[in-house]
N, C-alpha and C positions, 0 to 999 in steps of 0.2 A: 341242784343244777338243772339244766333243762340240756337234753339231747337229739338230736336227730340220726335216727337208726336207717339209713341207706340199705334196699335189699331189692330183690331181683323177685319181682311178684309170684308168688304162688300161696295156694290155699291151706290155711292155717298158721302162716308164719307169724303174722301178729300174735295170735294166741301162744304161740313158743315164746316170744319175745317177753311176753308179761309174766309167762310162767317162770322163766329166768328170773325175771325181778322179783318174782313172788318168793321164788326158793331161796333168794338171798335176804328176805324179809324187808324190803326195800317200802318204803311207802309210796306210792303212786298218787298223787295229786289231779294229774291233768293228763288225757291222752287224745292226739289229735289224727287219724290215719289216713293221710292223704298218699296214695301210691302214687312213685315209688318210697313213700318214707313215712317213718311213726315217730312221732314227736312224741316226746314223754316227759313230764315233770317231775323230778324225784328231790326233795328237799334236803334228803338225807346223804347224797353223791356229791362228794367234792373232788376239787382235782386231785388228791390224794389215792381217792379209789376209782376215781375213772378210770385208767388203765386197768385195772383187774377186771372191772366191768367190761371195758372194751372185748378184753379177751376172752370172756365165758360168752359175752352176745355174740361174737364171731364166730362162734364154735355152731351157733345154730347155723342150718342149712339155707344158703342164699343170702344172710346179711353180707353186705360187703364194705358197710364201713359205719364207725359210731363217733360223730362228733360232737361237741359243746355248741349249742344256740343260746344267744341273748334273748330270744322271747319266743313261744309259740305262736305261728301263724294265725289261729285264730284269735288270739288275745291280742296280735298286733293291728289285725282288722278292726276289733271292736273299740281299741285305743283309738286309730286313727277317725272311726266313722263317730267317736263321741266325739273328739276334737273339733272334727269338722261340722259337724251339727252345732256344735257351742260357739263357733266362731262365725254364723251366719246371722247376720240382724233380722231378718224375714223372719216369723213364727213359721215352724214346718213341724206337720204330723205324719205320723205313718198310723194308717188305719185298716184294719182287717177287711173281710168283704162284706160284714154288716155293718160296716162304717164306726166299730171301736176302737178310740185312741188305743195304739199299741208303743209307741216311741214319740216322745215329744224334744225339741231342743230347748234350751234357757229362753230366748227370745216367745217361743210358744206357750210355756209357761206363763211366764211374765203378761202376757197378752190375755191370758184367761183369767189372771188374777185368781188361782188356787195353786196346792203346791203339788209335786211329782205324782206323789202315791195316789191322789184324790183323781186326778186327771187321766191316769193311764185307766183304760176300761170304761171309762166314760162315753158314750153315744154324741159323736159331730152333732146331731139333731139339736142335743141340749146346750151347746155352744155356739152353733149358730142362729139357734132359734127359728129355724126354716124346716119342718118335717119334709115338707114337698118338696126343695131341694133338693135335700139328702136324698127322699126316694129317687129322685130322677138321676143324681148322680150313681144311686145304685143300681138301680134299672138299667142305667146307660153305660155299665161297665165303666163308671167313671169318665166318660168320654163327654164332655161337655164345653162350650167355650167359657171363657173369663168372664164370670160374673161378680158382683158384689154382694157383700156378706156383712153381718154387724156381729162381733164377738166383745161382749164385755161392756157394749155401748159403744165401740169403735167401728167406723167405718173399714174395710177392707176387700180388698180384690182377690178372690179365690183362683187358683190355679191349682189344676189338679193332674196329676202321672200316674196312670194305670201298672198296677203291678203283675206279671202274668208268671203262673207257673207253665212248668212242660204242658204241653197240649193247648195253650195258648187260655188256659182258664184264669180268670179274675180272681186274685187273692187278695187284692187290696189296691191301696193307693198311699202315692205321698203328694199330701194337701200343702201347699204354700199360700200365708196370705201376705199382701202386699200392702202396706199402709200407703197412703196417697202422697204423704212427704215423700218416701223414700221412694216411689216411683216419680215424682218429680224430680228428684236428686238427678236420676238415670237417665231422664228425658232431657234434662236441661245440660247435663256433660253430654248430650250427643249434639242437641242444637247448638250449643255455646263453645264447643271444644276450642275453639279461634279466637273468641272473643278475648281482647287486653284489656290493659288499663288505659292510662292516659298518654302513654307512649306511642300507642295506634292514632292517635288523633295527630296531623300532620299539620303542621308549619310552625314557623318562629316569629310570626309578626307579634306587633306589640299587642294585639286584641285579642290572639289566640294565646299567648303566653299568661296575659291575665285571666283570659276564662279558663285555664289550666289549673291556675293557682286558685281562683275562688270557687271552682268545681272541687278541688283536692279538699278542701276546708269543710266544704257542703256533703259532701261523702260520707264523713266519720259523724254526721248529723243525723240521727235516726228519726227524721220526721219527712213528711211529704214535700217531693221538690216537683217544681212545675219548670219544663224547659220550653223555650220559645225559641223562634226564629223562622226564616222562609224554606219554602219546600228545596232539600236538598243539602240544606247545610251541614247535615250530620248528627239532630237529634239524637237517633238511636244509639250510634257508636258512644256519645257522649254519656247516654243512659248507661250503657254496657262499663263503661269505664268508672261513672259512680258506683255503680253497684261491686266491680270488682276492687276499688278503693275504700271500700266501708266494713264494717264489722261482719256482715251478712255474705262476705264475699265466698265463703266456702259452701253456702245455700244454695238452692234454685234459683234462678231468673227467665222470666218468660215474658214475652212482648204479645200484645193482640192490640191490631189495629182496628181503631174504633171504625172508621170510615170503608173499612172492607169489609163487614157483613153487615146482614141485616140484624134489626133489634132480637128478635127472637133466637139467633143463632150466637149472637155478641151475649146475648145475657147466658144461655148453655155453656159457651164456650168461659164466660167468667166465673159463673156459680156454680156450675154443673147441675144436673137434674136428678130428679130421683126416679125410682122404678115406675115404667107403667106412665109417666110425664108425658108422654107425645106418641103418637105412631112413627115406628122406626127408632124408638130409641133404645139402646143395649139392655139387656136383662139385666136388671136388679140395679141400674142408674149409672151415673160416672161422674168421677170428681170434677170441678172447674179447677180454671188456672189458680183461684184464691187457696184451695186446698193443695194443690201440686206443689205450688210455691211456699207452704208454711214453713215459716223461719228466713224467707228469702225476700227477693223484689218482683214486683209487677210493673212490667212499662205498660203503658195505656198511652198507646201513638193516636193523633189527631183526636184528642178528648174533646174537642171543640164540635167534633160528628155525633156525639153522644146524644143518645133520644131523649126527651125529658124523664121517661119511666128509670131507664137504668141509672140516670144522674141520680135519683129519688132514693135507688137501691144503692148507689156506692155512698151518697152521702151517708148512708145509716152504717155501711162497713166501717167508713171511717171515724163514725162516732165512738163506736164501741167495739170494734172487729169481729161483729156476728152478724150472719147471712141465712138465709134459707135457698135450697136449692130449688128450681123449676119443680113446679108440683110437690115440694115436699113438706114438710112440717115439723122438721127436726132444726134446731139451732146448730148452725156451726160456726167454731170460733177459730181463727188462724189468727198469727202474727206476722203479718205482711206489710212491707215498705211499698209506698204508692209512688212512683213516678210516671209523672206524664209529660206528655209533649204535644204543641200544636201550632200552626205557623197562621193560627186568626188572632185577632184580638179579643180574647173573652170579656172586656170591661167592655166594650162595643156590643157583642152577643149578650151581654147582662141588662144593658140598658134596654136593648129591643124586645127584650123577654124570652132569649132564645136558649139561655145559659143559668144556671141557679147561682145565687149571689152566693147562698152561702156554702155552696159547692167550691165556689172560686176560691172563698178566704181557706176553705180546707185542704185545697191540691196547692196553694199557693203561699206553703208555710216560707219556702226556700224556693228561689228562683236563679234562671241561669238563661242569659241571651246570648243564642250563637248570633256571630256578626255574617252576614253576606258573604260574598267571593269579593263582591267587586269593591267592599270597604278595607279589605287587606290585600290589595295587589301584590305585595310583596311574596303572598305564597303560592302563587298562580305557578309559577315556574318551577319551584320545588316540588308543589302536588304533580303538576303536570310529568317531570320526569319518576318521579314515584309511580304515577297512574299508567306510564310508558311500560317500565319495566316489570309490573305486574302484567298489562296485557300482551305482552310477549311473550311470557312465561306460559299464561292462558292458552294463549293461540299457537303455544308451541313454535314461536319465530325467534331467528338470532337476535340478539339486541341492537335496536332501532335508536336513532337520536333526532331531535327535532331541527331545521333548519332555522338560521337565525330570523327569516322572514316567517317562520310560522312561531316563531317564540313571541314577535312583537306583535303577529295577528292575537293572538292570544293574550298580549296584555291590554290592547285594545277593545278585547269585546268585552260587553259587559256581565256576561254569564247570568242570564237570568235565573237558570236552572242551578246555580251555585257549583258547589263542589260536584254535585250527581252528574250534571251534565257535563263538567269537564272531565270527569270519568268516562262518560259513555262516549263523548267525541273521542278521545286517545284511543277508546278498545275498539269504534268504528274503524278509525282509520288504520289502525295496525292489521286489523285484517282485511283490509279491502286494499292495503297499499304494497305494491310488489318491492317497492325499492326499499331499502333501508335506511332511507331519509325519509322524512315525513314533512312535506311541503305544505303552504298554505292552503293549497284546493285541496290536499288529502285530508285536513281538517273539515271541511264542508261547512262552516262556519256561515248561520246564516246572518248573523249581526255584526260583522265587522265593518265597523264604520269608515268611511272616507273622508277627510277631512274637508270641510266645505271652507270654501276661500269667499271673502266677501265681496259682493257683486259678481258672482257669476253663477249662481244659481247651483251651487254645489260641486260644478266641476272644476277638476284638477288642470290650473292653467299652465304651470311647469311641475318638471319632476324637483326641480330646487324647492321650489314653494311647498310640494306637496310634503317632501321630506321632513321640512322645516317647523310645519305644522303638525304633523304627525311626532314630532320629536318635542315640541312644545307640550302638545296634548300628554306625553309619556312621562316626561319630569312634572309637570304639574301635579298628575296623580299619583307619583312616587313620593312626591316632596313632603305630602302630607304626612306619610308613613315613617319615612327617613329624612326630616326636616334640618338636617347641616349637608353642606356640599361634600363632606368626607365621609359621612355615612351614605349620603346616594351614592358616591364614585365608589364604593366597596360595594354596593348591592349591585351595581350595572356593571361592575368588573374593568372599570376605565380610572384615568388619572384624576387627582382632584383639583388639577387646575383646566383640565378640559371640561367637568362640570361646572365649575365656579364662573368660567368664560361663557357657557349656555345660560344657567341662570341670569347671568347679568343681560344677556342678550335678550333674554326672554320677558326681563324684568319680573323672575318669578322668586319670592323674598318672603 
């Protein structure tokens, strides 16, 4: 049994308590003194003999109570510490001031490839293979920036936390190794915490429904995917959805815009760099997106802007899954799915010599074409209402609505910038408008077309004629997507007979 002797602190009381146990010939296997408590483990004491023992110990001057406890505090702390270390997926070492391992969790034992008895007492310099780095760590009191090391042939980012005794003397450190893939999981979770699946792709037009059905099938196929479409159609959103719908959904997702960085920076971002690769590089090197996303997906946006040199390096990775860091000589192998996107015609770029044909073959195993907004006018108003609600929330404005004239203007607009332009137009209107109703002038549409009348040079002759021309233009556009009077009437929220009459009047069939 384990007991807690609670006492009033005085000199020699612990010795008197233990002497009382020795007088009864009780074997004591553990003692922890933490004034005003003495915790004692005596296996021979049971519930029946506890009352007699309590009476004898209470006779000792200063003892105030004797109660059983389930576990000694020190043993409890050790149990919780061992469980805590064992639950950590990252390798963790505790080292003394000379850099020798005194404690390691299961992940650290596995990373080093040796059993625990051999690992304990081993100098860290034998594990990381860099005596200079360990010397700097020890001499600097284990205060060094995060750097890359290689343990048992695998790269890790090393993080150290000094352990201080009284008087601020360094007694050692806790050293944590972060694998690039583990770092990638955390970074991806931070960057893509709100990225959703196919339900985030708004629209119920036939083109979008067909796209989502096709994309859902392709998401489950573990092969390169090429997404094409005009700027602003939501290609990255579709790439996120394909990752979320794939077997890699629990692994990292990273995106790189090939048009946003010069060749040297894009190469180091994608492939990483080795120690000393260039001036200003991080000490020990840096893993690239292909290492951070191991097991997951890398999205290469605007792949048509990639330089010929990077095209060749990417082609090699797609061939065998291996690459070398910038300035490095070690082959790195990762398992990453490549999803790429472009608004350019890659076939024409191949013909002109600006894009490698063999790379196009490797990227274009699966293909998705995102339709522009002008080809799905039935999605304009649903998207507008969704973006309007989102913009009101972002700008801390009360709910706003669109006037009928504003809705008509948006339906007539060509939307050269597609969904992104529509979203920006509504956000600007919400932030700049004082009223709760958004009118045509609030949208600031530069491309709202005025119906041109024959023989008048584009000027409006009468109001009735202008309304008729606009109505005819609207019905012609929507009839392509809703090719029946009943479906078109339901879309426009009016009666079937009213739409049928107008279709006959304008000769639309």
